[in-house]
N, C-alpha and C positions, 0 to 999 in steps of 0.2 A: 203453683209457680211463685217464687219469692219476688220481692220488689226489684232486686238487681236484674234478674232474668227478664222481668217484664219491661224494665227500662231499656235493656239491650234490644229486645224485639221491636219496641216502638221506635227506638233510635234507628234501627236498620230500615224500618219503613220510612222514617223521616229522611234519611240519606238517599233513599231510592226515589224520592220525589213525592212521598205520601204526605198527608196533611200533618201539620205540627200540633194541632189542637190536642190529640190524645197524649202527646208527650207533655204538654204544658199542664193538662189536667192531672196526669200521673205525678208530676213533680209537685204540683200544688198539694195533692193528697198526702204525699210523703212529708213535705216540709211544714205543712200547717200544724200538725201535732207538736213538732219540734219547736216551732216558734211560739206556740201557745204555752209550752212548758217554760220557755225562756222569758217571755214577756207576759207576766200576769197583768190582770186589769189594773191593779194599783200602780204598776210600772208604766203601763200604756198611758195612763192619765197624766203622767209627768212628762211625756214625750210629745214633740211636735210631729205632724204628719211627715215632714221631711226626714226627721230622724228615724221614724219607723220605716219609711221607704228605703232609706239607705241601709238600714240593718237587714231588711228583707232581701234587698237586691244582693248584698254581699253574701248573705247566707245561701241564696240561690246559686250565685256564680261559683262559690266555693264547692257546693255539693255537685253542681254540674261538672266542674273540673275533676273532682274525684271520680266521677263516673265516665270521664272521657267524652263528655258532651260539649258541643259548641252551639250556643244559643245566639241567634241573630238579634238585631236591634229590636225588632217587633216582638219576638218571643220574650226577650228580657223585660220589655215594657209590660206585656200582658201578664206575665207571671208575677211581676212585682205588684201590679195593680190588684190581682186576685188575692195575693197574700196580705197586702195592706188593708184592703176592704174587709177581709176575713177577720183580721185582728181588731180593726175598729168596731166591728159588730159586737165584740165582747164588751165594749164600753157603752155603746148606744145602739142596741138592736132595734131596728124599725122595719116593719113590713111594707113593701112597696105597694102602691095602689094600682088597680088595673088601668086607670086612665094614664098614669105615668108610663106604664109598660107599653101602651099603644103609641105614645108619642115618641118612643125611643127609636134611634136609627137601627138598621139591621145589625151593625157591628155591636152596638150597645146591647141589643136584645140577646145576641149570641153570648156576650160576656155575662149577662144576667143569668142565662140558662146554665152556663158553666159553673157559676158561683152557687146556683140553687142546689147543686148536687150535695153540698154540705149543708144540712138543715140549719145548724146554728149560725151559719155564716151568711148574713144578709147585709148588703152595703147600706150605710146611712143615706138619707136623702141629700141631694146636692144643695149646698147653701146658695141661696139666691144672691147674686152680686150685681149691683147697679154700676156698670162701668161707664165712665164719661170719657169716651175716646180711646185711642190706641194706647196711650201712655198708661192709663189705669189698668187696661186689660193686660198689658205686658207685665205690670207689677204683680198682678194677680196670678197670671198663668206661667210666667217664666220659671219661678222656682219649681213648680210642679213638672214642667216639661224637662227641666234639667235633671230632675230626679229620675224621670222615666227613660231618658236617653243616655246611652253609654257614650261618653265623649270619645273614648279610644276607638270605638267603632265608627262614630259619626265622622271623625276627622279623615277616615279612609274613603268615605263615600264622595261621589261627585256632588257638586252643589245642586244639580238638577234632581238627583235621587233623594238627597237629604231634604230638599225643598218639598218634594212630594210627600215624604213621610211626615215632616213637620206640619204641613198643611192639613193632612188627615188628623193628626193628633190635636192640632188647634181646633179643628172643627168639632171633634168629640168633646174637648174641654169647654168650648164655648157653650155647647148645648148642656153639658153637665152643670156648669156654673151659671147658666141663664144670663149670659153676657150679650148685650145687643150691639152687634157690629155689622155694618153693611159689607158688600163685597170688596170695595176698595180699601176699607179699613182692615179687613182680614188680610188682604195682600200686604198692606203696609206692616201689619203685625208680624207676619211670616218673614218679611224682609229684615225687620229689626232683629228678630230672633236669629236669623241666619248670619247677620252681621256680627252678632255676639259669638256665635259658634265658630264661624270660619274667618270673619274679618276682624276688625278692631272695634267692634261694638259701637258705642256712641260716637266714636271718632270718624266713622265712615262718612257721614254727611259732610263733615268739615274737610275731610281729605278730597271729597268730590267737588268742593266749591273752589273754583279757580281764582277767586278774588282773595282767598286767604293764603298768606305766604308763610305763616308760622302758627303752630298750635302749642300751647303751654298748659299742661295739666298739673295743677298744684293740689293734689289730693282729689278725692271723689266729688267734691261739691264746688270746685273752682277751676274752670277751664277758660283760659284767655286765648284770644286769637289776635293775629296781626293782619289788619286790612289797610292797604294804602299807607303803610308805615305807622299806623296808630294801633295801640293795644286796646282791645275791647273785651269785656267779660261776656262770654257766650252763655246761652241757656242750656248748654250740654252738661249733664251730670252723670256720674256713675252710681251704682248701687251702694258701694262701700269700698274700703281700701282693698279688699280681696278682689273685687272686680277690676280695679286699676292694675293690680299686680298680675292678674290673669292676662290682661291685654299686653302688659309689658313682657311677660314671659313668652307670649305668642310671637312677639316681634323678634326677640333675641334668638329663640330656638330656630327660627326660620333660616338664620345664617350661621348656625352652629355655635352660638355663644350662650352664656348662661347669666342669670341674675338671681342671686339668693343672698343669704346673710354672709356667706363666705366671700362673695363677689358682688357687693351691693351697688356697684355702678358699672355702666357699660355704654359704649358707643356702638350703634348699629345702623342699619339702613332698611328702608322698605323696598318692596319689589320694584317700585317706580324710580328708585334712586334717592328718595327723600332721606335726609340725615336725621337720626334719632339719638338723643341722649336720655338715659334712664338712670335714676338714682332712687334707692329705696331705703326704708329704715334698716338699721339704726342711724344711717347717715342723714336721711331725710326725716326730720322729726315729725312733721305733720302728715306723713303718709307718702306713698310712692309718687314720684314726680317724673313726667314724661315731657320732653321737649322735641318737637318735630319741625325741622326746617324743610318745608315742602319743596319738591323738585318741580320746577316750572315745565309744563308740557310745551310751552312756546319757546323756541330757540332764541336766546338773547344774543344779539350781535352788537358790534359797536354802533351800527346804524340804528338799532333799536334803542340803545342807550342815548344816542344823539337825539332821537325823537322824544325821550323822556326828559331831556334837558340835563342829563348827568354830566355832560362834557360839551365842549365847543367843537365845531367842524375842524378847526385847526388841530385841536388835541386828538381828535379821532384819526386824522391823517397821520399825525406823528406816531401814534400807537400802531397803526397799520404798518408803517415803514419799519418801526422798531421790531415788530414781530417777524416781518419778512427778512429783516437784516440779521436775524439770529442774535439779538441783543439779550443779555441776561437780565431779566426783570424780576424785581421783588415787589409784590403787592402788599401794602401795609394798610391796616385799618382796625377798627374796633369790632366787637361782636355784632353781627347782623348788619354790617356796613356794606356788604355786597362784594367781599373779596373773591369768593368762589365764583360768583356770577361774572365778574370781570375777568377772572382767570379763564373761564370757559370761552368768553368772547375773544380774548387774545389768542387762545389756542387755535382759533379758526384761521389764523394767519400762517399756520404751519403747513408746509407743502405736503401733499398726499404721498409723496415718495419717501418721506422721512420715517424712520422707526422711532416711535415715542414710547417711553416707559413712564407710567404714572405710579406714584407711591403715596398711599394714604392710610390713615388709621381706620376709617370706614369709607369705602369707595363711594364717591358721590360725583366725581367729575364726569362730564358727558362730552367726550371728544368725538368729533365727527370724522376724523381721519380713519382710513381703512387699516393702517398698520399701527395699532396701539396695544401694548401689553399692560394690563392693569394688575398692580400688586397691592395687597392689603395685609396689614399687620395681624398678628394672632396673639390673644392673651394666653397666660399660663393656664394649665389644667388644674384640677383639684389638688394635685400633689405639688403644684408650684413649678412644674416643668413644661417645656415645650413652647415657651414664649418666643415670638418672632417680632423684633422691634423694627422701627424705621431705619435704624443704623444697619441692621442685618440686611434689610431689603435694598438699601442704597448700595451697600458693598456688592450685593449680588447683581444689582442692575448694571454695574460697571462691567460685568462679564457677559452682558447680554447684547453687546454691540449697539447701544442706543445712539441715535442722533441727537435726541433731546431727552432730558429727564425733567419731569414735572413732579414736584413734591407738594401734595395738597396743602399741608401746613407744617411749617418748621417751628417746633416748640421745645426742642431739647438738644441732646448731644449730637443728633444727626446733622446739625448745622455745619460742623466741621467737614463731614463727608460731602455735603452738598456743595460747600465752597471749593473743596478739592475737585469735585466733578466738574464744576464750572471752569476751573483753572486748567483742566486737562483735556480740553478739546470738545467739551459738550456745550458749545455755545447755543444760545437760544433757550436755555433752561428757565423754568418759571417756578415760583413758589409764593406762598403767602406767610405773613407774620402778623401777630397782634401788636400794634403800636399806634400811638396817636399822631405822630409826626414823623417825617422821613429821618430826621436825626435820631429820634428815639428808636426807630427800626434798626439802625446800625448799632446802637447801644445794646439792644436786645440780642442781636446776632452775636455780638462780642461776648455777652454773658452766657449765651447758650453754647458757644464753643468751649467755654470754661467748664460747662457741665459734662463735656465728653471725657474729661479727665486727662486731656493732653497738656503737657507742660510747655506752653508757649508764652513768650513775653507779650505784653499788651500790644507793643508796636508790631510784632510779627503777625498777630491776629488781625490787626487793622490793615496791614499790607495784604493779607489774604482776602479780606473783605473788599478792599479798594480795587484789587485786580480781578476779582470774580464778579461782583455785581456792577452792572452798567447803569441801571436805572431803577428808581423807586417810584411807584405810583401809589399815592395816598388816597384812599377812599373814605368817605364819612357819611354816616346817617345823621341828617340835620334835624333840628327840632320840629320841623313841619312834616317829618316822616320821609322826606325825599332823600335819595342817595346820590352823592355827587363826587366826582374826582376833584380833590382840593389841591393836590400838588402833583406835578410831573417833574421829578428832580433827578439830575444826573450826578453820578460820582465821577469826579475829574482826576483824582489822584490823592497824593499825600503831601502835606506840608509839615515837616517835623513829625510830631506825634499825632497829628490831627488829619482825619479824612476830609478832603475838600469836596464841596458839592455846589451845584448851581441849579436854581429853579428855572425851568423852561416855561412852565405854566403854573398859575395859582388861581384859586377861586376865592373871591371876596364877597361877603354879604353886603348888598347895597340898601336893603330895606325890607319892608314887608308889604305884600300886595293883598289882593282879595282872598277871602277864605283862609287868612293867616298863612298864606304861602310866601316863602322867602323869595326875594328878588336877588339874584346873584349876578356877579360879573366875572367872567373868565378873563384873566389878565395874561397877555402874551408878553414875556420879558424880552423878547427879541434877541436872545443870545444865540451864538453859533453852537450847535450841539456838539458835544464831545464824541458822539458816535458817528460823526460824518464819514469817517474813514470806512467803517463797516457798511454804511449805506452806499458809499461809492463802489465798494466791492461788488455789491449786488445790483448796481445800476439804479439806485433809488435816491441818490444824493439830491437830485433836482426836486423831487417830491418832498424831501425832508426840509430843504430850504424854503419851499413854498409855505410849508406849515409854520415854520418859526418866523418867517418874515411877514406873516400876516396876509399872504396872497390867496388863502383858501376862503371861499365864500360859503354862505349858508346853503346855497344851491348845490 
């Protein structure tokens, strides 16, 4: 009977529920002479164990595919181990001692018996490794585990099943390498390995820490975190740039995007809604960079912000009335100042009976209303086709009968479409923009309208802005790490070529208190709001007057 016929018979037994050991032994016997012919001892001496394992595994998978065989994860691992140990024996043949055979586990003894069928193939003794804790054990064992596990198969397994297989493999390798770990340390090692396989590896503990609001990966050896508004260098490290890139790829592929040399930057999101920005070489010179703005599991409301000291009670009441009165609000601020957090808080003023359409580059808004349609842009494919921009989504949103349109961030030509939407009956719309002061926010809007390619005179653009935007709320991250609303400013109209504005509330720094915390004073300018007519239409004019006349107390 020739080898192919024998493989076919054994494979039928395997598919019918028979043991897979005969199949692995047969494949080993067939592949070993081929590999010995390819990898002479002088070649093996120049290769690492990992390179040998990869070569053996690929050879085994290619041969199995030719024969129409499907090897599971355990079979691939065992066959690769047999082949690698057989080749290494050509370089350093050593006979095992009886005492070492007695101390082996049943699975290790079975593996030894299977290898013994080839007389020249005897595995070298395991090198003793003194591991100081989980970190060193992981550094020692992780490359070996990754060699023996097929990632394409592992990703299809449930975490529970993969955890079981990895735990068994870890147990074998710990015995093989004589690493001393107790039960809890073994469990922690398995958890870290699974985080690398299924999660985001070293970032998983940082994502689980609710005190961390932002994670910034600047290459493999430098991971900063933001806690309580302050940047801190964490102890988290990656193995190398390839490890960082593997985590970045896992993030973007989960939402159908890509990150490679042809598309070296990407905005994405995690499963919990956290926002992610990734940029890789050649644009990032020192290695892949990942920035994660974590999604808070705690719902932030205006009352929560009031407790943080981000605004005064009167400012909170004014914003509640503005939200319920369908005032068009533009939130302005710098990077990390809390624009999206405030937008989420203001969106809670929207009535549950209204239809809301949100438009974002990477969906991160967390609206609580039942009738919300979330739209997200799409980048171009490899051929440069299929891109869906914010402008495309805004135009489509107008055909979806929205009561309110929320644009996560206005940063380009979509500004003209947003202004037209606000001017055509979609009152109560919200958006954010990057700017340092309310007046600068209007200048940015004017510049972004120009990016749309429309041929409008500056005065016409300003008239569009003045009639569309009712209120600008300026937020800022101050030097003590706190985030506060520094301006609530209304747009009152036009005077000649200039948009007129009035400050209803401002925030002034009064000094510095304990622990370097800033002492601020929220100033009420006592002006009659321009949006009084809208508030009166909804029966909220009295509450609005109470807010601006200083009749709202801290209680």
